[in-house]
C-alpha positions, 0 to 999 in steps of 0.5 A, a space after each residue: 080449400 083455396 084452389 087456383 088454376 093458372 091460365 096457362 096450365 102446364 101438363 105437369 101442373 095439371 098432374 099435381 093439381 089432379 093428385 091433390 084434388 083426388 086426395 081431397 076427394 078421398 078425404 071428403 074435404 070438398 063439397 060436390 060443387 067444388 069438385 065439379 068446378 075444379 074438374 070443369 076448370 081442369 078439362 077446359 084446356 088440353 094440358 089440364 084435361 090430359 093431366 086429369 085423365 093420366 092421374 084419374 084413370 091410372 090412380 090406385 084410388 077407387 074413385 075412378 071406378 065409380 065416378 060421381 055425377 059431379 065428375 061426369 057433369 064436369 067432364 061434359 063441360 068440355 065435350 070436344 077436348 074430353 071426347 077426343 082424349 077418352 077415345 084415344 085413351 080407349 085406343 091406347 089402353 086397349 093396345 098396351 094391354 096386349 103389348 104388356 102381355 107380349 112382354 110378360 108384364 101382367 101387372 102393367 097389362 092389368 093396369 092397362 085393362 083398368 084404364 080401358 075399363 074406367 075409360 069405357 065406363 066414363 064414355 058410357 056414363 057421359 053418353 054424348 053424341 060427339 063421343 059416339 061419332 068419334 068412336 064410329 069414325 075410329 072404327 071406320 078408320 080401323 076397318 077401311 085403313 083410312 079416315 080421320 084416325 089413320 095418322 094417330 093409329 099409324 103414329 103408334 104403330 098398332 098391329 092387326 091384333 091391337 086394332 082388332 081389340 080396339 075395334 071390339 072395345 068400340 063395338 061393345 060401347 056402341 052396342 050399349 048406346 043403341 
């Protein structure tokens, strides 16, 4: 397959490219090194990484439940971008599961639970110090209501129950890493 990722990749293009990539992975059309190269290129930009995670984490395909070494290695090539997005995906999926259940939408809640589980799994498998630092910073922001993630948490208006769920998920991840 001939892949070309434009220099100024849009979020929409990243979504489409990731969908095509996942289909090719399922159909075993790509070698492991090609998969790793494609994902590395996608996650090297903010738009590419955002698009990749939206499709990968919400996909109906089981690929995201058991990421290959190639996927993990590719994600590690852009630790700053990837770590920030994984931490925020953990936050948003944890909180949205509660919101969907409050709205009596179990199907969407289960989708958020799945994104949370997949995100947690990637965080564990990547095992990067930068992710641990960001998780710790997020936890401290929740506990003290001040810190580097305060603007993010305030922007989305998470309530006490949601923050507690986020903190519990962080605690699980941090305890597994020690």
